[in-house]
C-alpha positions as CSV (number, residue, x, y, z in Angstrom):
1,M,-93.0,3.2,-147.7
2,N,-89.3,2.9,-147.3
3,K,-86.8,5.7,-147.0
4,K,-86.0,5.7,-150.8
5,Q,-89.6,6.0,-151.8
6,V,-90.2,8.9,-149.4
7,R,-87.1,10.7,-150.7
8,L,-88.2,10.2,-154.3
9,R,-91.7,11.5,-153.5
10,R,-90.1,14.7,-152.1
11,A,-87.9,15.0,-155.2
12,R,-90.8,14.5,-157.6
13,K,-92.6,17.6,-156.2
14,T,-89.5,19.8,-156.6
15,R,-88.7,18.6,-160.1
16,A,-92.3,19.1,-161.2
17,K,-92.1,22.8,-160.2
18,L,-88.7,23.3,-161.8
19,A,-89.9,21.7,-165.0
20,E,-92.8,24.1,-165.0
21,L,-90.5,27.1,-164.7
22,K,-88.0,25.7,-167.2
23,A,-85.2,26.6,-164.9
24,V,-81.5,25.6,-165.1
25,R,-81.0,23.4,-162.1
26,L,-78.2,22.2,-159.9
27,T,-78.9,18.6,-159.0
28,V,-77.2,16.8,-156.1
29,F,-77.1,13.1,-155.5
30,R,-75.3,11.6,-152.5
31,S,-74.5,8.0,-151.7
32,N,-72.7,6.8,-148.6
33,S,-69.3,7.1,-150.1
34,H,-69.6,9.8,-152.8
35,I,-71.5,13.0,-153.7
36,Y,-72.3,14.1,-157.3
37,A,-73.5,17.4,-158.7
38,Q,-74.8,18.3,-162.2
39,I,-76.0,21.5,-163.9
40,I,-78.9,20.5,-166.1
41,S,-80.4,22.8,-168.8
42,G,-83.9,24.1,-168.5
43,C,-85.2,21.8,-171.3
44,R,-84.0,18.9,-169.1
45,S,-82.1,17.3,-171.9
46,Q,-78.5,18.5,-171.6
47,V,-75.9,18.3,-168.8
48,L,-74.0,21.6,-168.9
49,A,-71.5,20.8,-166.1
50,A,-70.8,18.0,-163.7
51,A,-68.5,17.3,-160.7
52,S,-68.2,14.5,-158.2
53,T,-65.9,12.9,-155.7
54,V,-65.3,10.0,-158.1
55,E,-63.0,12.3,-160.2
56,Q,-59.3,11.7,-159.9
57,D,-58.4,15.4,-159.1
58,V,-61.0,15.5,-156.3
59,R,-59.9,12.2,-154.8
60,S,-56.4,13.6,-154.5
61,Q,-57.7,16.5,-152.5
62,V,-59.9,14.7,-150.0
63,K,-59.4,11.5,-148.0
64,N,-63.0,10.3,-147.9
65,G,-65.6,11.0,-150.6
66,G,-68.4,10.9,-148.2
67,S,-67.4,13.8,-146.0
68,K,-68.4,17.5,-145.7
69,Q,-65.0,18.5,-146.9
70,A,-65.4,16.5,-150.0
71,A,-68.9,18.1,-150.6
72,E,-67.3,21.6,-150.2
73,V,-64.6,20.7,-152.8
74,V,-67.3,19.4,-155.3
75,G,-69.4,22.6,-154.6
76,K,-66.6,24.9,-155.5
77,L,-65.7,22.8,-158.6
78,I,-69.3,22.7,-159.9
79,A,-69.5,26.5,-159.5
80,E,-66.3,27.0,-161.4
81,R,-67.4,24.7,-164.2
82,A,-70.9,26.3,-164.4
83,K,-69.2,29.7,-164.8
84,A,-67.1,28.3,-167.6
85,A,-70.3,27.0,-169.3
86,G,-71.9,30.5,-169.0
87,V,-74.3,29.7,-166.2
88,D,-74.5,31.9,-163.1
89,T,-78.1,31.5,-161.8
90,V,-79.6,28.0,-161.0
91,S,-82.4,26.4,-159.1
92,F,-81.2,24.0,-156.4
93,D,-82.6,20.5,-156.7
94,R,-81.6,18.5,-153.7
95,S,-83.2,15.3,-155.0
96,G,-85.3,14.9,-151.9
97,F,-82.4,14.8,-149.6
98,L,-82.7,17.0,-146.5
99,Y,-80.9,20.4,-146.6
100,H,-78.4,19.3,-144.0
101,G,-74.8,18.0,-143.7
102,R,-73.2,17.3,-147.0
103,V,-76.0,18.7,-149.2
104,K,-75.8,22.0,-147.3
105,A,-72.0,22.1,-147.5
106,L,-72.1,21.6,-151.2
107,A,-74.8,24.3,-151.7
108,E,-72.9,26.9,-149.5
109,A,-69.6,26.1,-151.3
110,A,-71.3,26.6,-154.7
111,R,-72.7,30.0,-153.5
112,E,-69.3,31.0,-152.4
113,G,-68.0,30.0,-155.8
114,G,-70.4,32.5,-157.4
115,L,-73.5,30.6,-158.3
116,K,-76.8,32.3,-157.4
117,F,-79.8,30.3,-156.2
């Protein structure tokens, strides 16, 4: 197995449990140069809020989209947009990525922004 298959295997376990609970989830995806976050409804069919380093206003705040500082900005932004959509409690879906570095920075910034998970 390669790294991607192992990550997707880890992600599948988490997503199966979250689907069972029908929980609103905060999903994170990271590439080498960007990080993305989405709030997905419990029925898994609707994106309630989204934020990423690809957006123009985020790009103006950070020098590099693949840094911890960029992840913190996206975390605060997704928390703000989730509050505007009426969501304050989510389940964290890290998509099989390890809870370390940029993923951890995004999660902690979202918690500081008011999301509970």
